[in-house]
C-alpha positions in Angstrom: -3.5 -2.2 6.2 -5.3 -5.5 6.1 -5.5 -8.4 5.4 -1.8 -9.2 5.8 -0.9 -11.4 4.0 -3.1 -10.2 1.2 -6.0 -12.3 -0.2 -5.8 -12.7 -3.9 -3.5 -9.6 -4.1 -6.2 -7.3 -2.5 -5.5 -5.0 0.4 -7.5 -2.3 2.2 -6.0 0.8 3.9 -8.2 2.4 6.5 -7.9 5.4 8.8 -6.5 7.8 6.2 -7.1 11.6 6.7 -7.1 14.3 4.0 -5.1 13.5 0.8 -2.4 10.8 1.0 0.1 9.4 -1.4 0.4 5.6 -1.3 3.5 4.1 -2.8 4.2 0.3 -3.0 7.9 -0.8 -3.1 9.2 -4.3 -3.8 11.9 -5.9 -1.6 14.6 -4.2 -3.7 13.0 -0.8 -2.8 11.9 -0.2 -6.4 8.5 1.6 -6.6 6.0 -0.7 -8.4 2.8 1.3 -7.8 1.8 4.8 -6.7 -1.5 6.5 -6.3 -3.2 9.3 -4.5 -6.0 8.6 -2.0 -8.5 11.3 -1.0 -10.8 9.2 1.2 -10.5 7.6 4.6 -10.4 4.1 3.0 -8.5 2.9 0.0 -8.2 -0.5 -1.8 -5.0 -1.7 -3.5 -4.9 -4.5 -6.0 -1.5 -6.2 -6.2 -2.7 -9.3 -8.0 -0.6 -8.5 -11.1 2.5 -8.3 -8.9 4.7 -11.2 -8.0 4.0 -13.0 -4.7 6.4 -11.9 -1.9 7.2 -9.1 0.5 6.4 -5.4 -0.3 6.5 -2.1 1.6 3.7 0.4 1.5 4.6 4.0 2.3 1.7 6.2 3.1 2.6 10.0 3.1 0.0 12.6 4.2 -0.4 16.1 3.0 1.9 17.4 5.8 4.8 15.2 4.6 4.6 12.7 7.5 4.9 9.1 6.4 4.5 5.6 7.7 5.8 2.4 6.1 4.2 -1.0 6.5 5.6 -4.3 5.4 3.1 -6.6 3.7 3.1 -10.1 2.1 1.4 -10.4 -1.3 -0.3 -13.7 -2.0 -2.2 -14.2 -5.2 
């Protein structure tokens, strides 16, 4: 996931395989965005979200997940 911190609320996720669910959570662990990505690279736009810390959980089609902490800067 790069760049971190985001530039104008924009992030790119690379290295995805198959179909993945990407969920964005705020610091209170409330989901603020969710989408499904079917390509190896996916862009996220968090410019409409408040600046601050967020967590991105990427879950693959086998149920394995990884969580990444990011900083959103607009």
